[in-house]
C-alpha positions in Angstrom: 6.4 9.4 -6.3 6.7 5.7 -6.8 3.6 3.5 -7.1 4.4 1.9 -3.8 4.6 5.2 -2.0 1.3 6.4 -3.6 -0.3 3.1 -2.5 0.7 3.8 1.1 -0.5 7.4 1.0 -4.0 6.2 0.1 -6.7 5.8 2.7 -7.0 2.3 4.3 -10.3 1.7 2.4 -8.7 2.6 -0.9 -5.7 0.3 -0.2 -8.1 -2.6 0.6 -10.1 -1.9 -2.6 -7.0 -1.8 -4.7 -5.7 -5.1 -3.3 -9.2 -6.7 -3.8 -9.2 -5.4 -7.4 -5.7 -6.9 -8.0 -6.6 -10.2 -6.5 -9.8 -10.5 -8.6 -7.9 -9.5 -11.8 -5.3 -12.2 -11.1 -8.0 -14.9 -10.3 -9.9 -14.0 -13.5 -6.8 -14.0 -15.6 -5.7 -17.5 -14.3 -9.2 -18.9 -14.5 -9.6 -17.9 -18.1 -6.5 -20.0 -18.9 -8.1 -23.2 -17.5 -11.9 -22.8 -17.5 -14.4 -21.9 -20.1 -15.7 -18.3 -20.3 -19.1 -19.4 -19.1 -17.5 -21.0 -16.0 -15.5 -17.9 -15.2 -18.6 -15.7 -15.8 -20.5 -18.0 -13.3 -17.6 -17.7 -10.8 -17.8 -13.9 -10.9 -21.5 -14.0 -10.2 -20.9 -16.0 -7.0 -20.3 -14.8 -3.4 -22.4 -12.9 -0.9 -23.8 -9.5 -1.8 -23.1 -6.7 0.6 -24.8 -3.4 1.0 -22.7 -1.1 -1.0 -19.5 -0.4 0.8 -17.8 1.4 -2.1 -19.4 3.4 -4.9 -19.2 2.5 -8.6 -16.6 5.1 -9.5 -14.2 3.9 -6.7 -14.6 0.3 -7.7 -14.0 1.0 -11.4 -11.0 3.3 -10.5 -9.5 0.5 -8.4 -9.9 -2.0 -11.3 -8.3 0.4 -13.8 -5.5 1.3 -11.4 -4.8 -2.4 -10.5 -4.9 -3.2 -14.3 -1.8 -1.1 -14.7 0.2 -3.6 -12.6 -1.6 -6.8 -13.5 -0.3 -9.3 -16.2 -2.2 -9.1 -19.5 -5.3 -7.2 -18.3 -7.4 -7.5 -21.4 -10.8 -5.8 -21.6 -12.4 -9.2 -20.8 -10.3 -9.7 -17.7 -11.0 -6.2 -16.5 -14.8 -6.5 -17.2 -15.1 -9.8 -15.4 -13.1 -8.7 -12.4 -15.1 -5.4 -12.2 -18.4 -7.2 -12.6 -17.4 -9.5 -9.7 -16.3 -6.7 -7.4 -19.4 -4.5 -8.3 -21.7 -7.4 -7.6 -20.1 -8.1 -4.2 -20.7 -4.5 -3.3 -24.4 -4.7 -4.0 -24.6 -3.5 -7.6 -26.2 -5.3 -10.6 -23.6 -5.0 -13.4 -24.3 -6.3 -16.8 -21.4 -7.8 -18.7 -21.6 -7.0 -22.4 -19.6 -8.5 -25.3 -19.3 -7.1 -28.8 -17.5 -7.7 -32.1 -16.7 -5.7 -35.1 -15.1 -6.4 -38.4 -11.5 -5.2 -39.0 -9.3 -5.6 -42.0 -7.9 -9.0 -40.9 -10.9 -10.5 -39.2 -12.8 -9.6 -36.1 -12.1 -7.5 -33.0 -13.9 -8.2 -29.8 -14.5 -6.0 -26.7 -16.1 -6.4 -23.3 -17.6 -3.7 -21.1 -19.8 -3.2 -18.0 -23.1 -1.4 -17.8 -25.1 -0.6 -14.7 -28.7 0.6 -15.3 -28.0 1.0 -19.0 -25.0 3.3 -18.4 -21.4 2.1 -19.4 -19.2 2.2 -16.3 -16.1 0.4 -17.6 -14.7 -0.2 -21.0 -16.6 2.5 -22.8 -15.1 4.5 -25.6 -16.2 3.5 -29.1 -18.5 0.6 -28.1 -21.1 1.8 -30.6 -18.9 0.3 -33.4 -19.3 -3.2 -31.9 -22.2 -5.5 -32.6 -23.6 -6.7 -29.3 -23.5 -10.4 -28.7 -25.9 -12.5 -26.7 -25.0 -13.1 -23.1 -22.8 -16.1 -22.3 -25.0 -19.1 -21.3 -24.4 -20.4 -17.8 -23.0 -24.0 -17.6 
């Protein structure tokens, strides 16, 4: 089944969440091209907080699904967009950044935690040295 048909077979709530996730991925991607990381981080912390309309798993799933169709969805773009959407749904995500040495320099990674549990971008994060949070402008 094509992606478009699968999209229309989803519930109305899931379609709205997928469109919201795609929009936030695109905004974050564009914003990172013209603004500092601190400014984009501040942008993703803005907006009214709602009582949770969607659960964490649904939001993370929507970000991961929308990432399949978004241009250049790096871990940083996904983490910032997920943080934004989670925050708007009443959660308190923590955006984490880490680096590790690789043969030709450094590799960086971003992930999201809620209540000390990784909800997006997990995997081998234990290999990364955690960096301090980005200061707000």
